[in-house]
A tleap script that builds the chain and sets N, CA, C and O, in Angstrom:
source leaprc.protein.ff14SB
mol = sequence {
  NMET LYS SER GLU SER TYR THR PRO ALA GLU
  SER ILE GLN ALA ALA GLN ALA GLU GLY TYR
  ILE GLU ILE SER SER GLY VAL TYR LEU HIE
  SER GLN GLU ASN ILE VAL ALA GLU GLN GLN
  ASP TRP SER ASP GLU ASP GLY ALA LYS HIE
  ILE ASP PHE SER LYS ALA PRO PHE TRP ILE
  THR ASP ASP SER GLY MET VAL PRO MET PRO
  ILE TYR GLY GLU ASP ASP ASP ASP LEU ILE
  LYS ALA LEU ALA ASP CASP
}
set mol.1.N position { 0.850 -1.188 -0.099 }
set mol.1.CA position { 0.023 0.139 0.078 }
set mol.1.C position { 0.932 0.993 0.050 }
set mol.1.O position { 2.003 0.814 0.631 }
set mol.2.N position { 0.631 2.137 -0.680 }
set mol.2.CA position { 1.422 3.423 -1.231 }
set mol.2.C position { 0.986 4.268 0.251 }
set mol.2.O position { -0.153 4.045 0.660 }
set mol.3.N position { 1.793 5.154 0.997 }
set mol.3.CA position { 1.520 5.973 1.887 }
set mol.3.C position { 0.794 7.370 1.322 }
set mol.3.O position { 1.379 8.195 0.621 }
set mol.4.N position { -0.517 7.468 1.739 }
set mol.4.CA position { -1.071 8.813 1.489 }
set mol.4.C position { -1.379 9.588 2.681 }
set mol.4.O position { -1.268 9.199 3.844 }
set mol.5.N position { -1.809 10.813 2.240 }
set mol.5.CA position { -2.318 11.479 3.650 }
set mol.5.C position { -3.638 11.135 4.045 }
set mol.5.O position { -4.461 11.032 3.135 }
set mol.6.N position { -4.008 10.939 5.198 }
set mol.6.CA position { -5.374 10.558 5.387 }
set mol.6.C position { -5.921 11.417 6.767 }
set mol.6.O position { -5.070 11.978 7.457 }
set mol.7.N position { -6.769 11.467 6.990 }
set mol.7.CA position { -7.604 12.017 8.016 }
set mol.7.C position { -7.670 10.943 9.028 }
set mol.7.O position { -7.534 9.848 8.483 }
set mol.8.N position { -7.821 10.867 10.244 }
set mol.8.CA position { -8.275 9.504 10.971 }
set mol.8.C position { -9.300 8.790 10.677 }
set mol.8.O position { -9.236 7.562 10.733 }
set mol.9.N position { -10.514 9.496 10.280 }
set mol.9.CA position { -11.592 8.417 9.667 }
set mol.9.C position { -11.189 8.041 8.407 }
set mol.9.O position { -11.384 6.829 8.313 }
set mol.10.N position { -10.664 8.543 7.264 }
set mol.10.CA position { -10.511 8.201 6.370 }
set mol.10.C position { -9.394 6.839 6.506 }
set mol.10.O position { -9.525 5.794 5.869 }
set mol.11.N position { -8.434 7.089 7.355 }
set mol.11.CA position { -7.397 6.010 7.723 }
set mol.11.C position { -8.247 4.715 8.235 }
set mol.11.O position { -8.069 3.584 7.782 }
set mol.12.N position { -8.936 4.956 8.967 }
set mol.12.CA position { -9.959 3.830 9.502 }
set mol.12.C position { -10.781 2.858 8.330 }
set mol.12.O position { -10.779 1.628 8.260 }
set mol.13.N position { -11.437 3.787 7.494 }
set mol.13.CA position { -12.155 3.370 6.692 }
set mol.13.C position { -11.364 2.534 5.432 }
set mol.13.O position { -11.793 1.553 4.825 }
set mol.14.N position { -10.114 3.221 5.248 }
set mol.14.CA position { -9.203 2.709 4.337 }
set mol.14.C position { -8.774 1.340 4.734 }
set mol.14.O position { -8.926 0.422 3.928 }
set mol.15.N position { -8.191 1.096 6.037 }
set mol.15.CA position { -7.698 -0.012 6.606 }
set mol.15.C position { -8.929 -1.175 6.844 }
set mol.15.O position { -8.549 -2.338 6.975 }
set mol.16.N position { -9.978 -0.970 6.885 }
set mol.16.CA position { -11.138 -1.410 7.035 }
set mol.16.C position { -11.276 -2.241 5.774 }
set mol.16.O position { -11.533 -3.445 5.753 }
set mol.17.N position { -11.072 -1.442 4.708 }
set mol.17.CA position { -11.564 -2.250 3.366 }
set mol.17.C position { -10.434 -2.542 2.696 }
set mol.17.O position { -10.635 -3.154 1.647 }
set mol.18.N position { -9.122 -2.265 3.002 }
set mol.18.CA position { -7.868 -2.740 2.275 }
set mol.18.C position { -7.073 -4.045 3.257 }
set mol.18.O position { -6.305 -4.944 2.912 }
set mol.19.N position { -7.582 -3.718 4.438 }
set mol.19.CA position { -6.874 -4.804 5.447 }
set mol.19.C position { -5.648 -4.108 6.039 }
set mol.19.O position { -5.380 -4.415 7.201 }
set mol.20.N position { -4.966 -3.339 5.507 }
set mol.20.CA position { -3.882 -2.458 6.175 }
set mol.20.C position { -3.507 -1.313 4.979 }
set mol.20.O position { -3.629 -1.404 3.758 }
set mol.21.N position { -3.061 -0.325 5.722 }
set mol.21.CA position { -2.625 0.950 4.801 }
set mol.21.C position { -1.201 1.351 5.510 }
set mol.21.O position { -0.847 1.029 6.645 }
set mol.22.N position { -0.614 1.983 4.740 }
set mol.22.CA position { 0.626 2.779 5.253 }
set mol.22.C position { 0.389 4.167 5.535 }
set mol.22.O position { 0.227 4.974 4.620 }
set mol.23.N position { 0.357 4.509 6.809 }
set mol.23.CA position { -0.126 5.805 7.324 }
set mol.23.C position { 0.900 6.976 7.359 }
set mol.23.O position { 0.694 8.180 7.513 }
set mol.24.N position { 2.069 6.286 7.174 }
set mol.24.CA position { 3.354 7.136 7.094 }
set mol.24.C position { 4.348 6.234 6.792 }
set mol.24.O position { 4.173 5.018 6.875 }
set mol.25.N position { 5.537 6.827 6.393 }
set mol.25.CA position { 6.881 6.000 5.927 }
set mol.25.C position { 7.021 4.982 6.940 }
set mol.25.O position { 7.356 5.258 8.092 }
set mol.26.N position { 6.756 3.723 6.511 }
set mol.26.CA position { 7.200 2.442 7.586 }
set mol.26.C position { 6.156 2.334 8.594 }
set mol.26.O position { 6.390 1.536 9.502 }
set mol.27.N position { 5.097 2.942 8.625 }
set mol.27.CA position { 4.176 2.796 9.660 }
set mol.27.C position { 2.830 2.333 8.921 }
set mol.27.O position { 2.523 2.789 7.819 }
set mol.28.N position { 2.024 1.362 9.630 }
set mol.28.CA position { 0.918 0.641 8.786 }
set mol.28.C position { -0.057 0.749 10.114 }
set mol.28.O position { 0.309 0.565 11.275 }
set mol.29.N position { -1.382 1.089 9.670 }
set mol.29.CA position { -2.706 0.913 10.343 }
set mol.29.C position { -3.209 -0.634 9.891 }
set mol.29.O position { -3.427 -0.845 8.698 }
set mol.30.N position { -3.340 -1.424 10.624 }
set mol.30.CA position { -3.985 -2.828 10.336 }
set mol.30.C position { -5.416 -3.025 10.966 }
set mol.30.O position { -5.742 -2.692 12.106 }
set mol.31.N position { -6.292 -3.691 9.919 }
set mol.31.CA position { -7.460 -3.955 10.632 }
set mol.31.C position { -7.441 -5.136 11.683 }
set mol.31.O position { -6.399 -5.791 11.705 }
set mol.32.N position { -8.376 -5.475 12.496 }
set mol.32.CA position { -8.182 -6.556 13.476 }
set mol.32.C position { -7.962 -7.919 12.573 }
set mol.32.O position { -7.043 -8.708 12.793 }
set mol.33.N position { -8.828 -8.062 11.646 }
set mol.33.CA position { -8.877 -9.192 10.931 }
set mol.33.C position { -7.690 -9.548 10.225 }
set mol.33.O position { -7.205 -10.678 10.171 }
set mol.34.N position { -7.113 -8.179 9.515 }
set mol.34.CA position { -5.871 -8.489 8.725 }
set mol.34.C position { -4.643 -8.915 9.684 }
set mol.34.O position { -3.825 -9.776 9.359 }
set mol.35.N position { -4.616 -8.261 10.817 }
set mol.35.CA position { -3.395 -8.585 11.781 }
set mol.35.C position { -3.550 -9.835 12.287 }
set mol.35.O position { -2.517 -10.497 12.188 }
set mol.36.N position { -4.582 -10.475 12.859 }
set mol.36.CA position { -4.835 -11.733 13.204 }
set mol.36.C position { -4.538 -12.732 11.903 }
set mol.36.O position { -3.773 -13.686 12.045 }
set mol.37.N position { -4.956 -12.555 11.080 }
set mol.37.CA position { -4.485 -13.634 9.689 }
set mol.37.C position { -3.129 -13.437 9.649 }
set mol.37.O position { -2.528 -14.498 9.817 }
set mol.38.N position { -2.323 -12.363 9.471 }
set mol.38.CA position { -0.782 -12.261 9.692 }
set mol.38.C position { -0.108 -12.886 10.651 }
set mol.38.O position { 0.938 -13.514 10.490 }
set mol.39.N position { -0.880 -12.674 11.982 }
set mol.39.CA position { -0.032 -13.213 13.189 }
set mol.39.C position { 0.139 -14.844 13.191 }
set mol.39.O position { 0.917 -15.436 13.938 }
set mol.40.N position { -0.541 -15.338 12.431 }
set mol.40.CA position { -0.485 -17.256 12.159 }
set mol.40.C position { 0.645 -17.501 11.584 }
set mol.40.O position { 1.163 -18.600 11.780 }
set mol.41.N position { 1.385 -16.388 10.617 }
set mol.41.CA position { 2.516 -16.687 9.982 }
set mol.41.C position { 3.900 -16.257 10.770 }
set mol.41.O position { 5.038 -16.368 10.313 }
set mol.42.N position { 3.562 -15.780 11.960 }
set mol.42.CA position { 4.874 -15.347 12.831 }
set mol.42.C position { 5.302 -16.359 13.153 }
set mol.42.O position { 4.629 -17.390 13.136 }
set mol.43.N position { 6.819 -16.287 13.611 }
set mol.43.CA position { 7.581 -17.366 14.396 }
set mol.43.C position { 7.053 -17.218 15.807 }
set mol.43.O position { 6.422 -16.237 16.200 }
set mol.44.N position { 7.352 -18.225 16.500 }
set mol.44.CA position { 6.967 -18.399 18.085 }
set mol.44.C position { 7.903 -17.263 18.844 }
set mol.44.O position { 7.555 -16.728 19.897 }
set mol.45.N position { 9.061 -16.994 18.200 }
set mol.45.CA position { 9.997 -16.213 18.878 }
set mol.45.C position { 9.564 -14.628 18.782 }
set mol.45.O position { 9.983 -13.735 19.520 }
set mol.46.N position { 8.840 -14.519 17.944 }
set mol.46.CA position { 8.114 -12.935 17.827 }
set mol.46.C position { 7.480 -12.618 18.914 }
set mol.46.O position { 6.524 -13.359 19.141 }
set mol.47.N position { 7.668 -11.740 19.715 }
set mol.47.CA position { 7.034 -11.122 20.834 }
set mol.47.C position { 5.627 -10.909 20.724 }
set mol.47.O position { 4.869 -11.005 21.689 }
set mol.48.N position { 5.260 -10.616 19.548 }
set mol.48.CA position { 3.862 -10.235 19.322 }
set mol.48.C position { 3.104 -11.449 18.828 }
set mol.48.O position { 1.906 -11.289 18.594 }
set mol.49.N position { 3.559 -12.455 18.669 }
set mol.49.CA position { 2.966 -13.943 18.499 }
set mol.49.C position { 1.851 -13.990 19.395 }
set mol.49.O position { 0.810 -14.478 18.957 }
set mol.50.N position { 1.882 -13.591 20.508 }
set mol.50.CA position { 1.082 -14.216 21.482 }
set mol.50.C position { 0.063 -12.948 22.110 }
set mol.50.O position { -0.643 -12.983 23.118 }
set mol.51.N position { 0.289 -11.702 21.012 }
set mol.51.CA position { -0.710 -10.655 21.808 }
set mol.51.C position { -2.371 -11.002 21.139 }
set mol.51.O position { -2.697 -11.366 20.009 }
set mol.52.N position { -3.187 -10.720 22.344 }
set mol.52.CA position { -4.481 -10.820 21.739 }
set mol.52.C position { -5.219 -9.538 21.067 }
set mol.52.O position { -5.739 -8.575 21.630 }
set mol.53.N position { -5.096 -9.838 19.667 }
set mol.53.CA position { -5.526 -8.927 18.719 }
set mol.53.C position { -7.016 -8.319 19.170 }
set mol.53.O position { -7.315 -7.125 19.180 }
set mol.54.N position { -7.816 -9.361 19.512 }
set mol.54.CA position { -8.946 -8.964 19.391 }
set mol.54.C position { -9.810 -7.711 20.537 }
set mol.54.O position { -10.921 -7.181 20.570 }
set mol.55.N position { -8.627 -7.667 21.313 }
set mol.55.CA position { -8.926 -6.469 22.250 }
set mol.55.C position { -9.166 -5.041 21.453 }
set mol.55.O position { -9.732 -4.100 22.009 }
set mol.56.N position { -8.722 -4.978 20.213 }
set mol.56.CA position { -9.007 -3.589 19.542 }
set mol.56.C position { -9.221 -3.896 18.043 }
set mol.56.O position { -8.772 -4.882 17.459 }
set mol.57.N position { -9.953 -2.934 17.518 }
set mol.57.CA position { -10.436 -3.229 16.136 }
set mol.57.C position { -9.218 -2.859 15.116 }
set mol.57.O position { -9.128 -3.466 14.049 }
set mol.58.N position { -8.470 -2.045 15.404 }
set mol.58.CA position { -7.349 -1.828 14.596 }
set mol.58.C position { -6.088 -1.779 15.413 }
set mol.58.O position { -6.057 -1.483 16.608 }
set mol.59.N position { -4.959 -2.121 14.607 }
set mol.59.CA position { -3.437 -1.881 15.163 }
set mol.59.C position { -2.524 -1.036 14.357 }
set mol.59.O position { -2.681 -0.963 13.138 }
set mol.60.N position { -1.667 -0.454 14.911 }
set mol.60.CA position { -0.327 0.081 14.233 }
set mol.60.C position { 0.938 -0.685 14.516 }
set mol.60.O position { 1.329 -0.999 15.640 }
set mol.61.N position { 1.465 -0.920 13.508 }
set mol.61.CA position { 2.745 -1.529 13.634 }
set mol.61.C position { 3.892 -0.675 12.676 }
set mol.61.O position { 3.549 0.239 11.926 }
set mol.62.N position { 4.871 -0.993 12.784 }
set mol.62.CA position { 5.997 -0.450 11.884 }
set mol.62.C position { 7.193 -1.383 11.379 }
set mol.62.O position { 7.414 -2.533 11.759 }
set mol.63.N position { 7.889 -0.670 10.476 }
set mol.63.CA position { 9.114 -1.570 9.917 }
set mol.63.C position { 10.002 -2.051 10.863 }
set mol.63.O position { 10.517 -3.162 10.743 }
set mol.64.N position { 10.260 -1.197 11.939 }
set mol.64.CA position { 11.251 -1.444 12.991 }
set mol.64.C position { 10.945 -2.702 14.149 }
set mol.64.O position { 11.745 -3.100 14.996 }
set mol.65.N position { 9.727 -3.129 13.945 }
set mol.65.CA position { 9.204 -4.187 14.783 }
set mol.65.C position { 8.900 -3.675 16.296 }
set mol.65.O position { 9.267 -4.242 17.325 }
set mol.66.N position { 8.222 -2.593 16.208 }
set mol.66.CA position { 7.837 -2.079 17.607 }
set mol.66.C position { 6.474 -2.921 17.998 }
set mol.66.O position { 5.836 -3.576 17.174 }
set mol.67.N position { 6.188 -2.814 19.172 }
set mol.67.CA position { 5.178 -3.664 19.815 }
set mol.67.C position { 3.929 -2.943 19.169 }
set mol.67.O position { 3.784 -1.723 19.246 }
set mol.68.N position { 2.875 -3.930 18.409 }
set mol.68.CA position { 1.787 -3.234 18.059 }
set mol.68.C position { 1.049 -2.401 19.007 }
set mol.68.O position { 0.948 -2.735 20.188 }
set mol.69.N position { 0.513 -1.294 18.524 }
set mol.69.CA position { -0.313 -0.340 19.279 }
set mol.69.C position { -1.649 -0.443 18.978 }
set mol.69.O position { -2.000 -0.212 17.821 }
set mol.70.N position { -2.588 -0.797 19.946 }
set mol.70.CA position { -3.978 -0.813 19.598 }
set mol.70.C position { -4.805 0.569 19.335 }
set mol.70.O position { -4.538 1.559 20.016 }
set mol.71.N position { -5.723 0.607 18.422 }
set mol.71.CA position { -6.336 1.582 18.089 }
set mol.71.C position { -7.726 1.465 18.245 }
set mol.71.O position { -8.181 0.402 17.825 }
set mol.72.N position { -8.496 2.222 18.710 }
set mol.72.CA position { -9.878 2.131 19.023 }
set mol.72.C position { -10.937 2.663 18.264 }
set mol.72.O position { -12.111 2.302 18.344 }
set mol.73.N position { -10.425 3.641 17.432 }
set mol.73.CA position { -11.276 4.495 16.590 }
set mol.73.C position { -10.546 5.474 15.996 }
set mol.73.O position { -9.320 5.585 16.010 }
set mol.74.N position { -11.545 6.360 15.343 }
set mol.74.CA position { -11.097 7.557 14.718 }
set mol.74.C position { -10.703 8.698 15.420 }
set mol.74.O position { -10.186 9.688 14.903 }
set mol.75.N position { -10.981 8.531 16.735 }
set mol.75.CA position { -10.797 9.413 17.745 }
set mol.75.C position { -9.499 8.961 18.714 }
set mol.75.O position { -9.167 9.629 19.693 }
set mol.76.N position { -8.987 8.040 18.404 }
set mol.76.CA position { -7.932 7.589 19.309 }
set mol.76.C position { -6.604 8.506 19.107 }
set mol.76.O position { -6.036 8.766 18.046 }
set mol.77.N position { -6.247 8.947 20.505 }
set mol.77.CA position { -4.942 9.971 20.305 }
set mol.77.C position { -3.809 9.034 19.682 }
set mol.77.O position { -3.065 9.584 18.870 }
set mol.78.N position { -3.663 8.143 19.867 }
set mol.78.CA position { -2.147 7.423 19.191 }
set mol.78.C position { -2.455 7.517 17.710 }
set mol.78.O position { -1.648 8.149 17.029 }
set mol.79.N position { -3.525 6.968 17.107 }
set mol.79.CA position { -3.857 7.384 15.768 }
set mol.79.C position { -3.635 8.786 15.439 }
set mol.79.O position { -3.048 8.996 14.378 }
set mol.80.N position { -3.929 9.613 16.020 }
set mol.80.CA position { -4.005 11.014 15.464 }
set mol.80.C position { -2.522 11.411 15.589 }
set mol.80.O position { -2.073 12.239 14.796 }
set mol.81.N position { -1.781 10.903 16.482 }
set mol.81.CA position { -0.558 11.511 16.529 }
set mol.81.C position { 0.309 10.617 15.529 }
set mol.81.O position { 1.249 11.159 14.947 }
set mol.82.N position { 0.049 9.358 15.322 }
set mol.82.CA position { 0.791 8.628 14.226 }
set mol.82.C position { 0.510 9.334 12.805 }
set mol.82.O position { 1.403 9.390 11.959 }
set mol.83.N position { -0.582 9.791 12.616 }
set mol.83.CA position { -0.839 10.328 11.448 }
set mol.83.C position { -0.284 11.834 10.981 }
set mol.83.O position { -0.196 12.282 9.838 }
set mol.84.N position { 0.097 12.527 12.389 }
set mol.84.CA position { 0.474 13.756 12.497 }
set mol.84.C position { 1.976 13.556 12.366 }
set mol.84.O position { 2.622 14.539 12.001 }
set mol.85.N position { 2.589 12.478 12.601 }
set mol.85.CA position { 4.226 12.353 12.762 }
set mol.85.C position { 4.490 12.368 11.383 }
set mol.85.O position { 5.646 12.752 11.204 }
set mol.86.N position { 3.787 12.058 10.114 }
set mol.86.CA position { 4.368 12.021 9.029 }
set mol.86.C position { 4.925 13.221 8.264 }
set mol.86.O position { 5.489 13.057 7.182 }
savepdb mol mol.pdb
quit
Protein backbone atom coordinates (compact mmCIF):
# COMPACT_ATOMS: atom_id res chain seq x y z
CA UNK A 1 0.00 0.00 0.00
CA UNK A 2 1.32 3.43 -0.90
CA UNK A 3 1.54 5.99 1.86
CA UNK A 4 -1.04 8.76 1.45
CA UNK A 5 -2.26 11.58 3.66
CA UNK A 6 -5.31 10.44 5.59
CA UNK A 7 -7.62 11.97 8.13
CA UNK A 8 -8.25 9.66 11.10
CA UNK A 9 -11.69 8.72 9.71
CA UNK A 10 -10.28 8.05 6.23
CA UNK A 11 -7.49 5.90 7.66
CA UNK A 12 -9.97 3.73 9.58
CA UNK A 13 -12.19 3.34 6.49
CA UNK A 14 -9.22 2.51 4.24
CA UNK A 15 -7.71 -0.03 6.65
CA UNK A 16 -11.09 -1.69 7.02
CA UNK A 17 -11.51 -1.88 3.25
CA UNK A 18 -7.93 -2.87 2.34
CA UNK A 19 -6.85 -4.83 5.44
CA UNK A 20 -3.96 -2.48 6.11
CA UNK A 21 -2.60 0.84 4.87
CA UNK A 22 0.67 2.70 5.21
CA UNK A 23 -0.15 5.84 7.21
CA UNK A 24 3.38 7.21 7.16
CA UNK A 25 6.74 5.96 5.96
CA UNK A 26 7.11 2.44 7.37
CA UNK A 27 4.09 2.78 9.69
CA UNK A 28 0.95 0.72 9.05
CA UNK A 29 -2.62 0.67 10.28
CA UNK A 30 -4.11 -2.85 10.22
CA UNK A 31 -7.65 -3.99 10.67
CA UNK A 32 -8.09 -6.57 13.40
CA UNK A 33 -8.97 -9.22 10.81
CA UNK A 34 -5.80 -8.51 8.81
CA UNK A 35 -3.39 -8.58 11.74
CA UNK A 36 -4.93 -11.76 13.18
CA UNK A 37 -4.45 -13.47 9.79
CA UNK A 38 -0.83 -12.24 9.56
CA UNK A 39 -0.09 -13.30 13.14
CA UNK A 40 -0.52 -16.96 12.19
CA UNK A 41 2.62 -16.74 10.02
CA UNK A 42 4.83 -15.13 12.68
CA UNK A 43 7.53 -17.20 14.36
CA UNK A 44 7.07 -18.28 17.95
CA UNK A 45 10.07 -16.11 18.86
CA UNK A 46 8.22 -12.97 17.73
CA UNK A 47 7.13 -11.16 20.87
CA UNK A 48 3.87 -10.12 19.20
CA UNK A 49 2.98 -13.73 18.33
CA UNK A 50 1.00 -14.05 21.57
CA UNK A 51 -0.79 -10.67 21.60
CA UNK A 52 -4.57 -10.93 21.78
CA UNK A 53 -5.52 -8.78 18.80
CA UNK A 54 -9.23 -9.16 19.57
CA UNK A 55 -8.81 -6.39 22.17
CA UNK A 56 -8.90 -3.56 19.57
CA UNK A 57 -10.45 -3.16 16.12
CA UNK A 58 -7.25 -1.68 14.59
CA UNK A 59 -3.52 -1.88 15.24
CA UNK A 60 -0.48 0.21 14.30
CA UNK A 61 2.80 -1.53 13.43
CA UNK A 62 6.04 -0.34 11.89
CA UNK A 63 9.01 -1.64 9.96
CA UNK A 64 11.28 -1.44 13.02
CA UNK A 65 9.34 -4.17 14.84
CA UNK A 66 7.65 -2.01 17.47
CA UNK A 67 5.13 -3.71 19.74
CA UNK A 68 1.79 -3.35 17.92
CA UNK A 69 -0.27 -0.45 19.27
CA UNK A 70 -4.03 -0.86 19.72
CA UNK A 71 -6.27 1.69 18.03
CA UNK A 72 -9.88 1.96 19.15
CA UNK A 73 -11.30 4.27 16.50
CA UNK A 74 -10.88 7.51 14.61
CA UNK A 75 -10.75 9.56 17.83
CA UNK A 76 -7.85 7.50 19.26
CA UNK A 77 -5.02 9.85 20.32
CA UNK A 78 -2.35 7.36 19.20
CA UNK A 79 -3.83 7.25 15.70
CA UNK A 80 -4.04 11.04 15.52
CA UNK A 81 -0.40 11.33 16.68
CA UNK A 82 0.79 8.70 14.16
CA UNK A 83 -0.93 10.52 11.33
CA UNK A 84 0.56 13.86 12.45
CA UNK A 85 4.09 12.39 12.60
CA UNK A 86 4.26 11.90 8.84
